[in-house]
C-alpha positions as CSV (number, residue, x, y, z in Angstrom):
1,M,0.0,0.0,0.0
2,S,1.4,3.4,-0.9
3,M,1.9,5.9,1.9
4,G,-0.5,8.3,0.2
5,L,-3.3,5.8,0.3
6,F,-2.5,4.9,3.9
7,D,-2.6,8.6,4.8
8,S,-6.0,9.2,3.1
9,L,-7.5,6.2,4.8
10,F,-6.6,7.4,8.3
11,S,-6.1,11.1,8.1
12,T,-8.5,13.2,10.2
13,D,-9.6,16.7,9.5
14,E,-10.0,19.2,12.2
15,V,-13.5,19.4,13.7
16,I,-14.4,23.1,13.3
17,G,-17.9,23.1,14.8
18,I,-21.2,21.4,15.3
19,A,-24.5,22.0,13.4
20,R,-27.1,23.9,15.5
21,E,-29.7,21.2,14.6
22,T,-27.4,18.4,15.8
23,I,-26.7,19.9,19.2
24,D,-30.4,20.8,19.6
25,F,-31.3,17.2,18.8
26,A,-28.8,15.8,21.3
27,L,-30.0,18.1,24.1
28,E,-33.6,17.1,23.4
29,S,-32.7,13.4,23.4
30,A,-30.8,13.7,26.7
31,E,-33.8,15.4,28.2
32,H,-36.0,12.6,27.1
33,T,-33.8,9.9,28.6
34,H,-33.4,11.8,31.9
35,P,-32.8,10.6,34.6
36,N,-30.7,8.1,32.7
37,E,-27.6,9.0,30.8
38,Y,-27.8,9.5,27.0
39,M,-24.9,8.3,24.8
40,G,-24.0,8.4,21.2
41,L,-21.1,8.7,18.7
42,L,-20.4,11.9,16.8
43,R,-20.0,11.9,13.0
44,G,-18.7,14.7,10.8
45,T,-19.3,16.0,7.3
46,Q,-16.8,18.0,5.3
47,A,-17.5,21.7,5.6
48,S,-17.4,22.1,1.9
49,E,-20.3,19.7,1.5
50,L,-22.3,22.1,3.7
51,N,-21.5,25.1,1.5
52,L,-19.0,26.5,4.0
53,D,-15.9,28.2,2.7
54,R,-13.7,26.5,5.3
55,D,-11.6,23.4,5.7
56,G,-12.5,20.8,8.3
57,Q,-15.4,18.8,9.5
58,V,-18.7,19.8,11.0
59,I,-20.5,17.5,13.5
60,T,-23.7,16.7,11.7
61,D,-24.8,13.3,13.0
62,I,-25.2,11.3,16.2
63,M,-25.1,7.6,15.9
64,V,-26.9,5.7,18.7
65,I,-25.4,2.2,18.9
66,P,-27.9,-0.7,19.4
67,G,-27.6,-2.4,22.8
68,T,-26.4,0.8,24.6
69,T,-27.3,0.4,28.3
70,S,-28.1,3.4,30.4
71,S,-28.7,4.3,34.1
72,P,-28.6,7.5,36.1
73,V,-24.8,7.1,36.6
74,A,-23.5,5.5,33.4
75,A,-24.1,4.6,29.8
76,T,-22.2,1.8,28.1
77,L,-21.8,1.1,24.4
78,R,-21.4,-2.4,23.1
79,G,-18.0,-2.1,21.6
80,N,-18.5,-5.0,19.1
81,L,-21.4,-3.0,17.5
82,V,-19.4,0.2,17.0
83,P,-18.7,0.6,13.3
84,N,-15.2,1.4,12.0
85,D,-16.4,4.6,10.4
86,R,-14.1,7.3,8.9
87,R,-16.7,9.9,9.7
88,S,-16.5,9.3,13.4
89,V,-15.1,12.3,15.3
90,G,-15.9,11.6,18.9
91,S,-18.7,10.9,21.5
92,I,-21.5,12.6,23.3
93,H,-23.2,11.8,26.5
94,S,-25.2,13.4,29.3
95,H,-24.7,13.8,33.0
96,P,-28.1,13.8,34.6
97,S,-26.5,15.5,37.6
98,G,-25.8,18.6,35.5
99,V,-22.1,18.5,36.0
100,L,-20.4,19.6,32.8
101,S,-16.9,18.2,33.3
102,P,-15.6,14.8,32.6
103,S,-15.0,12.2,35.3
104,Q,-11.8,10.0,35.1
105,Q,-14.0,7.2,33.7
106,D,-15.2,9.6,31.0
107,I,-11.7,10.5,30.1
108,D,-10.7,6.8,30.0
109,S,-13.5,6.3,27.4
110,F,-12.5,9.2,25.2
111,G,-10.0,7.2,23.2
112,R,-11.7,7.5,19.8
113,G,-12.1,10.8,18.1
114,D,-11.1,14.4,18.9
115,V,-14.3,15.9,20.3
116,H,-16.2,14.6,23.3
117,I,-19.3,16.5,24.4
118,I,-21.0,16.3,27.8
119,M,-24.5,17.7,28.3
120,G,-26.1,18.3,31.6
121,A,-29.5,18.8,33.1
122,P,-31.6,20.9,32.5
123,Y,-30.4,20.5,28.9
124,G,-30.8,24.1,27.7
125,R,-28.9,25.5,24.8
126,D,-25.9,26.3,27.0
127,D,-25.9,23.1,29.1
128,W,-23.1,21.4,27.3
129,R,-19.3,21.5,26.9
130,A,-16.8,20.1,24.5
131,F,-13.5,18.4,25.5
132,D,-10.5,16.9,23.7
133,R,-9.5,13.2,24.3
134,A,-7.4,14.2,27.3
135,G,-10.4,15.8,28.9
136,E,-9.3,19.3,28.4
137,P,-11.9,21.9,27.4
138,R,-12.0,22.8,23.8
139,T,-13.9,25.4,21.7
140,L,-16.6,24.1,19.4
141,E,-18.5,26.6,17.4
142,V,-22.2,26.1,16.8
143,L,-22.9,26.6,13.1
144,N,-26.2,27.4,11.4
145,V,-25.9,25.1,8.4
146,T,-28.5,23.3,6.3
147,L,-28.2,19.6,6.9
148,P,-29.1,17.1,4.1
149,N,-32.6,15.8,4.1
150,P,-32.6,12.3,5.7
151,E,-35.1,11.2,3.1
152,D,-32.6,12.0,0.3
153,F,-30.3,9.2,1.8
154,F,-32.6,6.6,0.1
155,D,-33.0,8.6,-3.1
156,F,-30.7,6.6,-5.4
157,T,-30.9,4.5,-8.5
158,Q,-29.1,1.3,-9.7
159,A,-27.0,3.6,-11.9
160,D,-25.9,5.5,-8.7
161,I,-24.9,2.3,-7.0
162,D,-23.0,1.1,-10.1
163,E,-21.1,4.4,-10.3
164,E,-20.2,4.2,-6.6
165,L,-19.0,0.5,-6.9
166,Y,-17.1,0.8,-10.1
167,R,-15.3,4.2,-9.9
């Protein structure tokens, strides 16, 4: 394998922000699961695909893994069900206690991705913080971007599939 191909498979672009719609969805989901923790994985989309004139990725999706267990003090993912996804950029979970800082257990679980978000009760627009994988606070801009329509995901033809497979 050439080094260029290896680099393109594993390179990561800087996460420059999160879509307003995505963080609003996460806060609402955390509120609905309260008093249990909410947990998901963050996925990014290239800023250029969202018509932004910037380089990097914007968090646009939250993937909830089947079999995730949750209680008022912890949420646990089934590691064998976590996909190896190049769009993965980090994790998101709630602290029903409202504490917006990571515990040591949180930091120990921050291994994958560059952005880890903690949301806390009462789950208002400002009740969340972003951290790097070492548990240090990091800035994450909230961006007002238009997300693709989920219904468009299934809008494809056999010719689209063939083009994707044989390019």
